[in-house]
VOFI-510799 format. One record per residue (C-alpha): residue number from 1; residue in three letters; chain; x, y, z. Coordinates in Angstrom, 3 decimals, always signed. Last residue first. Example, Ala and Ser with C-alpha at 12.3 -4.5 7.8 and 13.67 -1.06 7.14 Angstrom:
<sites>
<site 2, 'SER', 'A', <+13.670, -1.060, +7.140>>;
<site 1, 'ALA', 'A', <+12.300, -4.500, +7.800>>;
</sites>
This chain:
<sites>
<site 371, 'PHE', 'A', <-63.799, +59.970, +86.421>>;
<site 370, 'LEU', 'A', <-65.007, +63.001, +84.439>>;
<site 369, 'SER', 'A', <-66.634, +65.994, +86.084>>;
<site 368, 'VAL', 'A', <-69.170, +68.338, +84.501>>;
<site 367, 'ARG', 'A', <-70.015, +71.877, +85.622>>;
<site 366, 'PHE', 'A', <-73.413, +73.362, +86.336>>;
<site 365, 'GLY', 'A', <-75.650, +76.401, +86.059>>;
<site 364, 'GLU', 'A', <-77.746, +78.498, +88.404>>;
<site 363, 'VAL', 'A', <-77.924, +82.337, +88.237>>;
<site 362, 'ILE', 'A', <-80.451, +82.632, +85.378>>;
<site 361, 'SER', 'A', <-82.984, +80.533, +87.215>>;
<site 360, 'LYS', 'A', <-83.917, +77.022, +88.185>>;
<site 359, 'THR', 'A', <-84.968, +75.776, +91.614>>;
<site 358, 'SER', 'A', <-87.462, +72.905, +91.384>>;
<site 357, 'THR', 'A', <-85.534, +70.527, +93.663>>;
<site 356, 'GLN', 'A', <-85.067, +73.438, +96.040>>;
<site 355, 'GLY', 'A', <-81.750, +75.197, +96.486>>;
<site 354, 'PHE', 'A', <-78.892, +75.483, +98.926>>;
<site 353, 'ASN', 'A', <-75.610, +77.382, +99.005>>;
<site 352, 'HIS', 'A', <-72.171, +76.152, +100.076>>;
<site 351, 'LYS', 'A', <-69.292, +78.627, +99.665>>;
<site 350, 'ALA', 'A', <-65.874, +77.238, +98.719>>;
<site 349, 'ILE', 'A', <-65.461, +79.571, +95.747>>;
<site 348, 'PRO', 'A', <-66.457, +82.719, +97.651>>;
<site 347, 'GLU', 'A', <-70.108, +83.805, +98.059>>;
<site 346, 'GLY', 'A', <-70.237, +86.787, +100.422>>;
<site 345, 'ASN', 'A', <-66.714, +88.091, +99.968>>;
<site 344, 'GLY', 'A', <-67.024, +87.866, +96.185>>;
<site 343, 'ALA', 'A', <-70.333, +89.693, +96.270>>;
<site 342, 'ALA', 'A', <-73.347, +88.082, +94.624>>;
<site 341, 'SER', 'A', <-75.196, +88.851, +91.384>>;
<site 340, 'TYR', 'A', <-72.500, +87.195, +89.247>>;
<site 339, 'CYS', 'A', <-72.768, +83.884, +91.080>>;
<site 338, 'GLY', 'A', <-71.269, +81.900, +93.955>>;
<site 337, 'GLY', 'A', <-68.972, +78.877, +93.863>>;
<site 336, 'ARG', 'A', <-71.179, +76.002, +94.975>>;
<site 335, 'LYS', 'A', <-74.725, +74.717, +94.603>>;
<site 334, 'VAL', 'A', <-76.341, +72.161, +96.899>>;
<site 333, 'CYS', 'A', <-79.811, +70.637, +96.562>>;
<site 332, 'PRO', 'A', <-81.933, +69.602, +99.575>>;
<site 331, 'ASP', 'A', <-83.927, +72.796, +100.118>>;
<site 330, 'SER', 'A', <-87.302, +71.775, +101.627>>;
<site 329, 'SER', 'A', <-85.947, +68.659, +103.346>>;
<site 328, 'GLU', 'A', <-82.848, +70.401, +104.672>>;
<site 327, 'SER', 'A', <-80.164, +67.706, +104.965>>;
<site 326, 'THR', 'A', <-78.071, +69.841, +102.559>>;
<site 325, 'TYR', 'A', <-77.229, +67.022, +100.133>>;
<site 324, 'GLU', 'A', <-74.243, +66.971, +97.750>>;
<site 323, 'LEU', 'A', <-74.737, +66.030, +94.111>>;
<site 322, 'THR', 'A', <-73.461, +69.382, +92.830>>;
<site 321, 'TRP', 'A', <-75.051, +72.374, +91.078>>;
<site 320, 'GLU', 'A', <-72.872, +75.299, +90.022>>;
<site 319, 'ALA', 'A', <-73.478, +78.970, +90.751>>;
<site 318, 'VAL', 'A', <-73.211, +81.142, +87.648>>;
<site 317, 'ASN', 'A', <-70.681, +83.970, +87.071>>;
<site 316, 'GLY', 'A', <-68.892, +83.787, +90.436>>;
<site 315, 'ALA', 'A', <-65.804, +81.812, +91.362>>;
<site 314, 'LEU', 'A', <-65.101, +78.593, +89.511>>;
<site 313, 'ASP', 'A', <-65.176, +80.753, +86.394>>;
<site 312, 'TYR', 'A', <-62.315, +79.182, +84.448>>;
<site 311, 'ILE', 'A', <-59.977, +76.321, +85.333>>;
<site 310, 'GLY', 'A', <-56.446, +76.332, +83.844>>;
<site 309, 'GLN', 'A', <-54.773, +76.501, +87.255>>;
<site 308, 'LYS', 'A', <-56.907, +79.525, +88.171>>;
<site 307, 'CYS', 'A', <-58.871, +81.486, +85.574>>;
<site 306, 'PHE', 'A', <-61.145, +84.480, +86.147>>;
<site 305, 'ASP', 'A', <-58.544, +87.049, +85.122>>;
<site 304, 'ASP', 'A', <-58.163, +85.006, +81.933>>;
<site 303, 'SER', 'A', <-61.455, +86.575, +80.853>>;
<site 302, 'ALA', 'A', <-64.649, +85.465, +79.117>>;
<site 301, 'GLY', 'A', <-64.149, +81.788, +79.962>>;
<site 300, 'THR', 'A', <-67.846, +81.002, +79.626>>;
<site 299, 'SER', 'A', <-70.115, +83.871, +78.612>>;
<site 298, 'LEU', 'A', <-70.629, +86.654, +81.122>>;
<site 297, 'LEU', 'A', <-73.471, +87.703, +83.406>>;
<site 296, 'ILE', 'A', <-73.235, +91.367, +84.437>>;
<site 295, 'PHE', 'A', <-74.891, +92.621, +87.635>>;
<site 294, 'SER', 'A', <-73.341, +95.951, +88.600>>;
<site 293, 'ASN', 'A', <-70.765, +97.539, +90.908>>;
<site 292, 'SER', 'A', <-68.977, +100.303, +89.062>>;
<site 291, 'ILE', 'A', <-66.223, +100.832, +86.483>>;
<site 290, 'LYS', 'A', <-66.515, +97.757, +84.279>>;
<site 289, 'THR', 'A', <-64.122, +98.241, +81.393>>;
<site 288, 'GLY', 'A', <-64.660, +96.466, +78.081>>;
<site 287, 'TYR', 'A', <-67.518, +94.049, +77.600>>;
<site 286, 'ALA', 'A', <-65.846, +92.395, +74.627>>;
<site 285, 'GLY', 'A', <-68.218, +91.297, +71.890>>;
<site 284, 'SER', 'A', <-71.728, +89.885, +71.570>>;
<site 283, 'ILE', 'A', <-74.597, +91.352, +73.603>>;
<site 282, 'TRP', 'A', <-77.175, +89.307, +75.521>>;
<site 281, 'LYS', 'A', <-80.356, +91.069, +76.629>>;
<site 280, 'SER', 'A', <-82.156, +92.705, +79.522>>;
<site 279, 'GLY', 'A', <-84.341, +95.684, +78.655>>;
<site 278, 'SER', 'A', <-87.459, +94.221, +80.264>>;
<site 277, 'GLY', 'A', <-85.791, +94.155, +83.652>>;
<site 276, 'HIS', 'A', <-82.124, +95.110, +83.831>>;
<site 275, 'SER', 'A', <-80.010, +91.977, +83.628>>;
<site 274, 'PHE', 'A', <-77.316, +93.081, +81.193>>;
<site 273, 'TYR', 'A', <-75.776, +90.023, +79.571>>;
<site 272, 'TYR', 'A', <-72.291, +89.609, +78.185>>;
<site 271, 'LYS', 'A', <-70.641, +87.806, +75.293>>;
<site 270, 'SER', 'A', <-67.066, +86.766, +74.505>>;
<site 269, 'GLU', 'A', <-65.332, +86.511, +71.132>>;
<site 268, 'ILE', 'A', <-63.934, +90.040, +71.440>>;
<site 267, 'ASN', 'A', <-62.017, +89.121, +74.603>>;
<site 266, 'THR', 'A', <-60.994, +92.555, +75.918>>;
<site 265, 'ILE', 'A', <-62.626, +92.348, +79.341>>;
<site 264, 'ASN', 'A', <-61.596, +95.111, +81.749>>;
<site 263, 'TYR', 'A', <-62.565, +94.440, +85.338>>;
<site 262, 'LEU', 'A', <-64.309, +95.652, +88.483>>;
<site 261, 'LYS', 'A', <-65.597, +92.947, +90.818>>;
<site 260, 'ASN', 'A', <-68.485, +93.998, +93.128>>;
<site 259, 'TYR', 'A', <-71.188, +92.256, +91.066>>;
<site 258, 'TYR', 'A', <-69.074, +89.105, +90.966>>;
<site 257, 'ASN', 'A', <-67.229, +87.549, +88.026>>;
<site 256, 'GLY', 'A', <-64.406, +85.783, +89.820>>;
<site 255, 'PHE', 'A', <-60.673, +86.101, +90.403>>;
<site 254, 'ASN', 'A', <-60.171, +89.067, +92.718>>;
<site 253, 'THR', 'A', <-63.534, +88.748, +94.448>>;
<site 252, 'SER', 'A', <-62.788, +85.329, +95.974>>;
<site 251, 'ASN', 'A', <-63.077, +86.455, +99.606>>;
<site 250, 'GLU', 'A', <-63.538, +84.173, +102.607>>;
<site 249, 'LYS', 'A', <-63.111, +80.488, +101.840>>;
<site 248, 'LEU', 'A', <-60.969, +80.256, +98.701>>;
<site 247, 'GLU', 'A', <-59.066, +83.528, +98.932>>;
<site 246, 'LYS', 'A', <-58.670, +83.140, +102.711>>;
<site 245, 'GLN', 'A', <-57.554, +79.545, +102.263>>;
<site 244, 'SER', 'A', <-54.698, +80.852, +100.175>>;
<site 243, 'MET', 'A', <-54.023, +79.924, +96.568>>;
<site 242, 'GLY', 'A', <-50.560, +78.539, +95.822>>;
<site 241, 'LYS', 'A', <-50.946, +75.320, +93.853>>;
<site 240, 'THR', 'A', <-51.508, +73.200, +96.983>>;
<site 239, 'GLU', 'A', <-54.463, +75.475, +97.806>>;
<site 238, 'LEU', 'A', <-55.846, +75.003, +94.322>>;
<site 237, 'TYR', 'A', <-55.801, +71.234, +94.880>>;
<site 236, 'LYS', 'A', <-57.460, +71.592, +98.279>>;
<site 235, 'MET', 'A', <-60.265, +73.649, +96.773>>;
<site 234, 'ILE', 'A', <-60.623, +71.143, +93.921>>;
<site 233, 'LEU', 'A', <-60.815, +68.363, +96.512>>;
<site 232, 'ASP', 'A', <-63.677, +70.239, +98.199>>;
<site 231, 'TRP', 'A', <-65.560, +70.277, +94.901>>;
<site 230, 'GLN', 'A', <-64.903, +66.549, +94.588>>;
<site 229, 'VAL', 'A', <-66.123, +65.969, +98.148>>;
<site 228, 'GLY', 'A', <-69.412, +67.637, +97.291>>;
<site 227, 'PHE', 'A', <-70.047, +65.262, +94.411>>;
<site 226, 'MET', 'A', <-69.438, +66.664, +90.973>>;
<site 225, 'LEU', 'A', <-72.023, +66.421, +88.251>>;
<site 224, 'SER', 'A', <-71.412, +63.408, +86.087>>;
<site 223, 'SER', 'A', <-69.337, +61.876, +83.327>>;
<site 222, 'THR', 'A', <-68.004, +58.318, +83.605>>;
<site 221, 'TYR', 'A', <-64.921, +56.796, +81.946>>;
<site 220, 'ASN', 'A', <-64.077, +54.740, +78.853>>;
<site 219, 'GLY', 'A', <-64.619, +57.658, +76.494>>;
<site 218, 'SER', 'A', <-66.538, +60.322, +78.394>>;
<site 217, 'LYS', 'A', <-68.874, +62.039, +75.929>>;
<site 216, 'MET', 'A', <-71.452, +63.966, +77.942>>;
<site 215, 'LYS', 'A', <-74.650, +62.081, +78.761>>;
<site 214, 'SER', 'A', <-74.172, +62.053, +82.544>>;
<site 213, 'ALA', 'A', <-73.838, +65.836, +82.604>>;
<site 212, 'LEU', 'A', <-77.263, +66.368, +81.001>>;
<site 211, 'THR', 'A', <-79.019, +64.044, +83.452>>;
<site 210, 'GLN', 'A', <-77.134, +65.623, +86.360>>;
<site 209, 'ALA', 'A', <-78.112, +69.131, +85.245>>;
<site 208, 'GLN', 'A', <-81.755, +68.107, +84.970>>;
<site 207, 'SER', 'A', <-81.607, +66.791, +88.551>>;
<site 206, 'CYS', 'A', <-80.042, +70.025, +89.802>>;
<site 205, 'THR', 'A', <-82.561, +72.199, +88.000>>;
<site 204, 'VAL', 'A', <-81.719, +74.147, +84.837>>;
<site 203, 'TYR', 'A', <-82.343, +77.761, +83.903>>;
<site 202, 'ASN', 'A', <-78.632, +78.029, +83.153>>;
<site 201, 'TYR', 'A', <-76.244, +76.579, +80.564>>;
<site 200, 'PRO', 'A', <-73.856, +79.534, +80.370>>;
<site 199, 'TYR', 'A', <-73.687, +80.969, +76.819>>;
<site 198, 'ALA', 'A', <-70.494, +79.782, +75.152>>;
<site 197, 'ASN', 'A', <-67.281, +81.816, +74.825>>;
<site 196, 'GLN', 'A', <-64.947, +78.971, +75.803>>;
<site 195, 'LYS', 'A', <-66.053, +75.367, +75.551>>;
<site 194, 'ILE', 'A', <-67.619, +72.665, +77.673>>;
<site 193, 'VAL', 'A', <-70.749, +72.014, +75.621>>;
<site 192, 'PRO', 'A', <-74.342, +71.104, +76.460>>;
<site 191, 'ILE', 'A', <-76.898, +70.470, +73.683>>;
<site 190, 'GLU', 'A', <-80.180, +72.341, +74.299>>;
<site 189, 'THR', 'A', <-83.219, +70.073, +74.741>>;
<site 188, 'PRO', 'A', <-83.938, +70.622, +78.422>>;
<site 187, 'ALA', 'A', <-86.200, +67.967, +79.994>>;
<site 186, 'THR', 'A', <-89.625, +69.278, +80.984>>;
<site 185, 'SER', 'A', <-90.999, +68.984, +84.522>>;
<site 184, 'GLU', 'A', <-88.586, +71.478, +86.063>>;
<site 183, 'ASP', 'A', <-89.439, +74.027, +83.393>>;
<site 182, 'GLY', 'A', <-86.884, +76.480, +82.052>>;
<site 181, 'ASP', 'A', <-86.380, +80.038, +80.848>>;
<site 180, 'THR', 'A', <-84.198, +82.216, +78.647>>;
<site 179, 'LYS', 'A', <-81.622, +79.705, +77.506>>;
<site 178, 'PRO', 'A', <-78.954, +81.273, +75.357>>;
<site 177, 'ALA', 'A', <-78.439, +80.608, +71.632>>;
<site 176, 'ASN', 'A', <-75.966, +78.724, +69.466>>;
<site 175, 'GLU', 'A', <-73.191, +77.422, +71.688>>;
<site 174, 'ILE', 'A', <-74.695, +76.340, +75.007>>;
<site 173, 'GLY', 'A', <-72.555, +76.140, +78.135>>;
<site 172, 'THR', 'A', <-71.174, +74.017, +80.934>>;
<site 171, 'GLU', 'A', <-68.883, +76.060, +83.157>>;
<site 170, 'TYR', 'A', <-65.408, +75.894, +81.730>>;
<site 169, 'LYS', 'A', <-62.404, +73.613, +82.136>>;
<site 168, 'GLY', 'A', <-64.869, +70.873, +83.016>>;
<site 167, 'MET', 'A', <-63.402, +68.578, +85.647>>;
<site 166, 'TYR', 'A', <-60.992, +65.648, +85.423>>;
<site 165, 'PHE', 'A', <-60.130, +63.302, +88.260>>;
<site 164, 'GLY', 'A', <-57.308, +62.518, +90.677>>;
<site 163, 'GLY', 'A', <-54.734, +59.958, +91.768>>;
<site 162, 'ASN', 'A', <-55.881, +57.253, +89.382>>;
<site 161, 'GLN', 'A', <-56.711, +54.431, +91.783>>;
<site 160, 'TYR', 'A', <-58.178, +56.507, +94.615>>;
<site 159, 'VAL', 'A', <-59.956, +59.047, +92.394>>;
<site 158, 'SER', 'A', <-61.355, +56.242, +90.226>>;
<site 157, 'LYS', 'A', <-62.539, +54.183, +93.185>>;
<site 156, 'LEU', 'A', <-64.179, +57.179, +94.843>>;
<site 155, 'MET', 'A', <-65.971, +58.195, +91.633>>;
<site 154, 'THR', 'A', <-67.256, +54.689, +90.901>>;
<site 153, 'GLN', 'A', <-68.379, +54.429, +94.536>>;
<site 152, 'LYS', 'A', <-70.295, +57.685, +94.185>>;
<site 151, 'LEU', 'A', <-71.976, +56.505, +90.988>>;
<site 150, 'GLU', 'A', <-72.958, +53.155, +92.514>>;
<site 149, 'THR', 'A', <-74.440, +54.859, +95.571>>;
<site 148, 'TYR', 'A', <-76.391, +57.354, +93.461>>;
<site 147, 'GLN', 'A', <-77.666, +54.628, +91.144>>;
<site 146, 'ALA', 'A', <-78.856, +52.553, +94.111>>;
<site 145, 'SER', 'A', <-80.667, +55.536, +95.639>>;
<site 144, 'THR', 'A', <-82.332, +56.314, +92.327>>;
<site 143, 'LEU', 'A', <-81.013, +59.198, +90.291>>;
<site 142, 'GLY', 'A', <-82.261, +62.499, +88.862>>;
<site 141, 'THR', 'A', <-80.537, +64.209, +91.776>>;
<site 140, 'ALA', 'A', <-83.095, +66.297, +93.653>>;
<site 139, 'GLU', 'A', <-86.339, +64.811, +92.309>>;
<site 138, 'ASN', 'A', <-84.850, +61.316, +92.519>>;
<site 137, 'SER', 'A', <-84.297, +61.900, +96.202>>;
<site 136, 'SER', 'A', <-81.707, +62.788, +98.832>>;
<site 135, 'TYR', 'A', <-78.824, +60.350, +98.690>>;
<site 134, 'ILE', 'A', <-75.746, +61.120, +100.732>>;
<site 133, 'ASP', 'A', <-72.719, +63.171, +99.804>>;
<site 132, 'GLU', 'A', <-72.929, +65.244, +102.988>>;
<site 131, 'TRP', 'A', <-73.915, +68.608, +104.444>>;
<site 130, 'GLY', 'A', <-74.058, +68.350, +108.243>>;
<site 129, 'SER', 'A', <-70.948, +70.455, +108.815>>;
<site 128, 'LYS', 'A', <-69.795, +72.258, +105.707>>;
<site 127, 'ARG', 'A', <-66.513, +71.106, +104.168>>;
<site 126, 'TYR', 'A', <-63.675, +73.292, +102.919>>;
<site 125, 'ASP', 'A', <-61.202, +73.033, +105.801>>;
<site 124, 'ASN', 'A', <-61.862, +69.286, +106.079>>;
<site 123, 'THR', 'A', <-60.425, +68.512, +102.662>>;
<site 122, 'TYR', 'A', <-57.915, +65.822, +103.733>>;
<site 121, 'THR', 'A', <-60.223, +64.654, +106.523>>;
<site 120, 'HIS', 'A', <-63.099, +64.286, +104.088>>;
<site 119, 'LEU', 'A', <-60.818, +62.447, +101.668>>;
<site 118, 'ASP', 'A', <-59.874, +60.030, +104.456>>;
<site 117, 'ALA', 'A', <-63.531, +59.421, +105.304>>;
<site 116, 'GLU', 'A', <-64.353, +58.751, +101.646>>;
<site 115, 'ILE', 'A', <-61.553, +56.219, +101.312>>;
<site 114, 'ALA', 'A', <-62.539, +54.507, +104.581>>;
<site 113, 'THR', 'A', <-66.196, +54.249, +103.562>>;
<site 112, 'TYR', 'A', <-65.178, +52.804, +100.203>>;
<site 111, 'GLU', 'A', <-63.072, +50.260, +102.085>>;
<site 110, 'ASP', 'A', <-65.996, +49.320, +104.326>>;
<site 109, 'THR', 'A', <-68.217, +48.760, +101.281>>;
<site 108, 'THR', 'A', <-65.553, +46.541, +99.748>>;
<site 107, 'PHE', 'A', <-63.118, +47.800, +97.152>>;
<site 106, 'GLU', 'A', <-61.235, +44.551, +96.421>>;
<site 105, 'THR', 'A', <-57.822, +46.017, +95.546>>;
<site 104, 'ILE', 'A', <-56.937, +48.453, +98.333>>;
<site 103, 'ASN', 'A', <-53.168, +48.816, +98.744>>;
<site 102, 'LEU', 'A', <-52.535, +52.459, +99.596>>;
<site 101, 'GLY', 'A', <-54.024, +52.757, +103.061>>;
<site 100, 'ALA', 'A', <-57.693, +53.350, +103.833>>;
<site 99, 'THR', 'A', <-56.979, +54.903, +107.224>>;
<site 98, 'PRO', 'A', <-53.978, +57.158, +106.508>>;
<site 97, 'TYR', 'A', <-55.151, +57.905, +102.945>>;
<site 96, 'VAL', 'A', <-54.071, +61.508, +102.178>>;
<site 95, 'LYS', 'A', <-50.861, +61.346, +104.217>>;
<site 94, 'GLY', 'A', <-50.199, +57.786, +103.096>>;
<site 93, 'THR', 'A', <-50.084, +59.011, +99.552>>;
<site 92, 'LYS', 'A', <-52.230, +58.837, +96.453>>;
<site 91, 'PRO', 'A', <-52.148, +62.546, +95.676>>;
<site 90, 'VAL', 'A', <-55.469, +64.026, +94.501>>;
<site 89, 'GLU', 'A', <-54.632, +65.936, +91.310>>;
<site 88, 'VAL', 'A', <-57.345, +67.794, +89.429>>;
<site 87, 'TRP', 'A', <-56.898, +67.439, +85.643>>;
<site 86, 'VAL', 'A', <-58.667, +69.974, +83.429>>;
<site 85, 'TYR', 'A', <-61.432, +69.123, +80.933>>;
<site 84, 'GLN', 'A', <-62.281, +70.435, +77.466>>;
<site 83, 'ASN', 'A', <-65.119, +69.862, +74.991>>;
<site 82, 'GLY', 'A', <-63.663, +70.242, +71.507>>;
<site 81, 'THR', 'A', <-65.872, +67.908, +69.464>>;
<site 80, 'SER', 'A', <-63.363, +65.044, +69.366>>;
<site 79, 'ASP', 'A', <-62.825, +65.196, +73.111>>;
<site 78, 'GLN', 'A', <-60.469, +67.524, +74.924>>;
<site 77, 'ILE', 'A', <-57.691, +67.285, +77.496>>;
<site 76, 'THR', 'A', <-56.195, +69.962, +79.735>>;
<site 75, 'LEU', 'A', <-53.279, +69.876, +82.169>>;
<site 74, 'GLY', 'A', <-53.528, +73.007, +84.290>>;
<site 73, 'ASN', 'A', <-50.430, +75.226, +84.388>>;
<site 72, 'LYS', 'A', <-47.885, +73.034, +86.165>>;
<site 71, 'LEU', 'A', <-49.516, +69.717, +85.321>>;
<site 70, 'THR', 'A', <-49.079, +70.607, +81.683>>;
<site 69, 'THR', 'A', <-50.957, +72.456, +78.958>>;
<site 68, 'GLY', 'A', <-49.114, +73.659, +75.863>>;
<site 67, 'LYS', 'A', <-51.004, +71.499, +73.391>>;
<site 66, 'VAL', 'A', <-54.409, +70.288, +74.549>>;
<site 65, 'GLN', 'A', <-54.149, +66.568, +75.252>>;
<site 64, 'THR', 'A', <-56.325, +64.264, +73.193>>;
<site 63, 'PHE', 'A', <-59.521, +62.368, +73.999>>;
<site 62, 'GLY', 'A', <-61.190, +59.458, +72.199>>;
<site 61, 'THR', 'A', <-60.452, +56.903, +74.909>>;
<site 60, 'PRO', 'A', <-59.762, +58.609, +78.224>>;
<site 59, 'LEU', 'A', <-56.179, +59.745, +78.912>>;
<site 58, 'TYR', 'A', <-54.976, +58.907, +82.408>>;
<site 57, 'PRO', 'A', <-53.085, +61.430, +84.491>>;
<site 56, 'ARG', 'A', <-49.540, +60.551, +85.579>>;
<site 55, 'THR', 'A', <-49.363, +61.106, +89.318>>;
<site 54, 'GLU', 'A', <-46.689, +63.370, +90.728>>;
<site 53, 'ASN', 'A', <-43.554, +62.972, +92.819>>;
<site 52, 'SER', 'A', <-43.692, +59.190, +92.762>>;
<site 51, 'SER', 'A', <-42.744, +56.693, +95.437>>;
<site 50, 'VAL', 'A', <-41.946, +53.004, +95.539>>;
<site 49, 'SER', 'A', <-40.570, +51.255, +98.599>>;
<site 48, 'THR', 'A', <-41.308, +47.609, +99.391>>;
<site 47, 'SER', 'A', <-41.860, +46.585, +95.832>>;
<site 46, 'GLY', 'A', <-43.184, +43.245, +94.629>>;
<site 45, 'GLY', 'A', <-46.297, +44.654, +93.019>>;
<site 44, 'ASN', 'A', <-47.420, +48.216, +92.450>>;
<site 43, 'THR', 'A', <-51.192, +48.542, +92.549>>;
<site 42, 'GLU', 'A', <-53.245, +47.239, +89.660>>;
<site 41, 'GLU', 'A', <-54.163, +49.559, +86.809>>;
<site 40, 'GLY', 'A', <-56.071, +52.819, +87.059>>;
<site 39, 'PRO', 'A', <-52.987, +54.932, +87.510>>;
<site 38, 'GLN', 'A', <-50.106, +53.675, +85.385>>;
<site 37, 'LYS', 'A', <-47.949, +50.871, +86.614>>;
<site 36, 'PRO', 'A', <-44.674, +50.756, +88.498>>;
<site 35, 'GLU', 'A', <-43.182, +47.237, +88.675>>;
<site 34, 'ALA', 'A', <-40.556, +47.290, +91.390>>;
<site 33, 'THR', 'A', <-38.493, +44.318, +92.494>>;
<site 32, 'LEU', 'A', <-36.680, +44.232, +95.837>>;
<site 31, 'THR', 'A', <-35.383, +47.349, +97.591>>;
<site 30, 'VAL', 'A', <-36.492, +49.886, +95.046>>;
<site 29, 'ASP', 'A', <-36.588, +53.670, +95.372>>;
<site 28, 'ILE', 'A', <-38.402, +55.070, +92.363>>;
<site 27, 'ASP', 'A', <-38.485, +58.870, +92.028>>;
<site 26, 'SER', 'A', <-40.820, +59.684, +89.158>>;
<site 25, 'ASN', 'A', <-40.619, +62.870, +87.125>>;
<site 24, 'LEU', 'A', <-43.963, +63.880, +85.703>>;
<site 23, 'ASP', 'A', <-43.392, +67.433, +84.531>>;
<site 22, 'GLU', 'A', <-40.994, +66.612, +81.718>>;
<site 21, 'LYS', 'A', <-43.259, +63.825, +80.555>>;
<site 20, 'THR', 'A', <-46.252, +66.156, +80.397>>;
<site 19, 'GLU', 'A', <-46.161, +66.724, +76.634>>;
<site 18, 'ASP', 'A', <-46.543, +63.053, +75.820>>;
<site 17, 'ILE', 'A', <-49.510, +62.001, +77.958>>;
<site 16, 'PRO', 'A', <-48.244, +58.757, +79.410>>;
<site 15, 'THR', 'A', <-48.435, +55.576, +77.330>>;
<site 14, 'LYS', 'A', <-50.139, +52.876, +79.339>>;
<site 13, 'LEU', 'A', <-48.849, +49.622, +80.831>>;
<site 12, 'LEU', 'A', <-45.377, +50.925, +81.477>>;
<site 11, 'ARG', 'A', <-43.310, +47.982, +82.745>>;
<site 10, 'VAL', 'A', <-40.291, +48.405, +84.980>>;
<site 9, 'THR', 'A', <-38.358, +45.356, +86.192>>;
<site 8, 'VAL', 'A', <-35.571, +45.913, +88.682>>;
<site 7, 'LYS', 'A', <-33.163, +43.069, +89.502>>;
<site 6, 'LEU', 'A', <-30.910, +43.724, +92.449>>;
<site 5, 'THR', 'A', <-27.414, +42.231, +92.564>>;
<site 4, 'THR', 'A', <-25.474, +42.069, +95.824>>;
<site 3, 'GLU', 'A', <-21.663, +41.825, +95.953>>;
<site 2, 'GLU', 'A', <-19.945, +40.646, +99.093>>;
<site 1, 'GLN', 'A', <-16.924, +42.672, +100.124>>;
</sites>
């Protein structure tokens, strides 16, 4: 019998996040020479058959992994000041990219179009017809048309190459004192954080939110509001982790701070806000048991009941601005996820709502993505 020798060369170009090694098993089936690389580097070379069960997330410069978090429970990283992000996996497979394929290296305009189209197909169950990631105006996004296009292409390239992106573990907040009002013509001065038990960063327009998000520490990556397709990718990710489409699209009451959600909050570091006219105010400490339908705004990450896959408050609390466009000239801005004054079956996680370029109130906030 003739003997055949196969030479396999494996080079790791980046060190994987240590505590996820056990959850990142790779199945490599090689027929010639395989050189698996980390996401964000060149595509595999010289291999005719290379597959991986899960993508190894990248670690931005200046960030560390939060101990005890893995791909199974919501891999979380944080910057030097404690702002935290959770990894959202978008598998780089032929099933996700049937048109774009898996070997794009030049990233032409047509290839970006193909990537985006494939992601739309992959997340089709969570999209809203006629609402797209297309440029609206500087007033709506805080960006020029060229900046918007460049930002979207940066996002698409990163998601394609790296097999996912990071998103704020919490709604963006403020540590020292809550916002009580806002002006669309005046830039907010409060410093945004992505930490538990912060006041939600509300009273902010969509364009102001994008300006704030873009200035968050991001290492060697880009921080921004999420595009609509990113929010849809989160829905698909949660679906792959066991949530039903009904929970995501029809009724999210069970895991969000809605007016019709009853709960018992024991987190003594949290805060809550009674919105009852002139008597409204923030109160520090655990809310305790909510026994009837009422409007209660909570601080970020107030309860683990509102956490899915390591991500807090996607449902309810404050609605979150995105860079999607409604195609309605008077209400071009899109917010997702519902708010504390809505019902969980009226504004579930996947819900699309619209707003004006000047819209800013207690019920609108934002969340940062990192790509």
